[in-house]
N, C-alpha and C positions, 0 to 999 in steps of 0.2 A: 543443563545441557552442556555447556561450556566446557566445565570440567570434566565432562566424558568425551571431547572431541579431541582427535587426534589427526584430521584432514588437512588440518593448515601444517602438517611437518613434510617436508621433502620426503619425497618415495613413500608417502602413506595414501592412497586414494578412498574410495569409498569402500570396495571389497575387501582389503585390509583393515580397513578402521571398523567393519561389522564382524571382522572374525576376531577383532583383539576383544570388542564386545563380547560375541559368543563366548569366547574363551575365558570369562571374566576378568578381562581388563576395564572395567564400566567406570574406573576413575583413574586421575591422576597417580593419587596414591599409591593405587595398586600398580599402577605402570611401572613407578619408581621402583617398587619393593620387588617387582619380579626382575627388571633390567638393571638397575644401577649394578655398575662394573662391568657389563656386557658392552660389545660394541654399540645395543641399542640405546645404552645408557647417554651417547653423543646426542640425542635429541631433547635430553632431559632438559637442558637451558631454556628449549621453545615451549614447554608446557606452563605458559602463564596466559594470563586473562589478554595482557597486553599484546603479545605475540599472537595469540588466535586472532585480535581484533583487526591488526595488522594483515593477516595472512589467509584470511576464510577465502574463501571462492565465492563470487557472489551469489552462485545457486545456493549456498549454506548461509546465507546469511540471515535467514528466519530464525534462525537459532540464538539470533542475539535478543529476542524479543523481549523475555522474561527479564532478562538483565538491563535493558532500556524502557521499564514501564516508567512513566511519567515523563520521559525525557525523549518520546515519540510522537512525532507528527505525520498524520496521515492526510495526504496533501491531492488534490483535484482541480484542474484549471478551466475554465471556458475562455474562447477566444471568438473572434468576430466571423470565422469560417473562411474568409477570404486573405486573412494576412496573421502574422500571428502577435497581432494587440490581442491583449490579454483584458477578458471584461470582467471575470471573476476567479478569485482564486478561493477553495475552500480550506480550512484548516482545521483538523480535530486531533485533540490530544490524549483522546479517552475520558474526558470530564467536560470540556470547552468547546464547542464546534461555533466559528465565526467565518465571516464572508468578509473579503477583500475586494470592493468593486471598485470599477473604473468611474471617475469623476465625482467619487466618495470618498474612499480611505485605501485606494489601493496600495499607493506608497507607503502607508504603515504595515507591508507584508514583511519586507526585511527584519527589521526589530520585533516583529510577532513571532517569526521563524526562527531568533537566535537561540532561545534557551535550548533546542532540540537538537540532538545529537545522530539519532536516528529517523530517516525519513521512510514512509512508504507509500507507494504509487501503484495504481495499474497502469501498465505503459508509457511509466514515467521516464523510464530510459530513454524511450525513443521522442517522446511528446512532451510531457509537461515540465520535467527538470532543466534540457536543453533552450525550452524558450522560455523559462522564470532566470535561467544562468544570464541569458541574452540581456533580459529586461532588468533584473536587478544582481547585476554583478557585485555589488559588494554586499550581497546576502552569502556569500562563500556557498552555495548548497553545492557544489561539486568537491566541498570537505567533508560532506557529512558522509556516514554509512548510508546505503538506501536497499530497500528490498524492492523491487519490482515484482507485484503478485502475477501479473501476466504470463511470465515465465516460469516462475517459482510452481505457480499450480498446474502445470503440464506435467509435473512429476506425478500427478494425481490422476491424470488424463481428463482434467478441465483443460478446456481449450476453446477460442471464441472470444466473443469481447465480454466486457463485465455484466451486462444485463443478464447475458446467455446463461454466465457462471451463478450470478446471484437466484436466477430460477433454478438452476441444477441442485444447489445446495439449500433452496427451501428460504431465501432472503427476501423479506418484501421491501418493497419501493412506495409504497403508503400512496399517498394520492397524486403520485407522479406518474406511478407504473404505467410505461407504452411509452414514455417519451423518450428522446434519443438526443445524439448529439446536434442532428439537425434541428429539432425542436428546442434547444439551448441557444441558437443562432438566431432562430426566427425569433425566438423572447426578446434577447437583446435587441435585433431591430426594432420589435414591437416599442418596447422600452423607451427606444431614442425617437419614437414617432410619438411619444405620450400615453401609451396606455398605462395607465395606473395600476394594473394587476400584475404586469410581465415583471418586472424586475424581481418583486419577491417570491412568483413562481418559478423564477431563473434560480434565485438564491437557494431556494429549497430542493430543486432538481441537482443543483450542486452539491450539498449537504448531505444528499441520501447517498451520490455516490461516494462522499467521502467516509460517512459513518457506516456504509458497508465494507469497508476496506478491514476494519478492525477484525470482525468475525470470519472475513476471509482468512486473515491472516492467523488467526486462532485455528481454525479448519486445518490449516497446512499444516501448523505445528503439531497440533493434535494426532492427524495422521501420520506423520513424520515419525514422532516418536512411540506412535503406535507399534510401528514395524520395527521396533529397537528390544532389546531386554533391559534397558536400562531403569525400567520402574517408575519414568518420572511423572508427574501430577499434568494432567491436561489442565488447558487456560481455558477459562469462560470469559467470553468479551463483557467488557463493563455495561451498565445500564445504559441505555440511548440517553442524551438528555431530551428534553424538551424543545422542540424546535420554534421559534416566535413567528416565521415567515410565514403568513397567509398564503395560501394557494388560491389561484383563481380558475376555478373547476370549470368555468364555463371556455375559459381560456384553452384549457386542457383539453376538454371536448373538441373543441374546434382544429386544435392542432394533431389529434388523434386524428380525426375525420381528414384532414388534410394528408396528414401520411399515408393515410390508407387508401385515398383516392389517387395519390401519385405513386405507390404501390402498383394498382391497378391497372394503371396505364405505362408503367415502364416496360421496356423489352426485357424478354426472359432470359 
């Protein structure tokens, strides 16, 4: 995709880029062959991968994913709900899914995320990354490339929260289906009160958020390339890893009942 990308070049927007594709300029080589020696040849020095990476609009960073397979971290955090204190961070790189938990190993997060150049979140630009950057300035997360799927998926007409979009594209959340951010806050509080099943259930909830980010990114990438004449191959999400966190099913049912009761008595 990157070697068919011109949108980083000054003066070329989405419509011009599409016209170039439609007229057969589907690679940088074809572009060079046609425009070398003309006034358009002035943009040729910009047609290289490094320039693309520096200059792509945020809305187009989904194009980078195939280049960064193995160097991408999917991230999601949970907090106490009443402050920015982080309780759990989930990290998935396409093969390994890990959690970093307050009071256990949370301070290992900066070293764990160090190898990754591309970060993928849902609403991370407004929530996850600013909180992580304040908690772990040494991680230099603001220097990484970042795809925020909340805004990127709007291009496909997919709006709302992560759980709603997951349902629309047919993704499953397994044994924690129906739980919400409200539930995650209560799970942490129950853990602090000594409930043995609360923490592994919270970790599983967090990892379900994280693991579903890759199929959502692949869905976005595949839909976008299907609208081009580039003939690119679609991406398939990697097989999900087995998760070791055991869910407390009785606790999940209790939380779902409480959420239903709260909704029934909330004002319209």
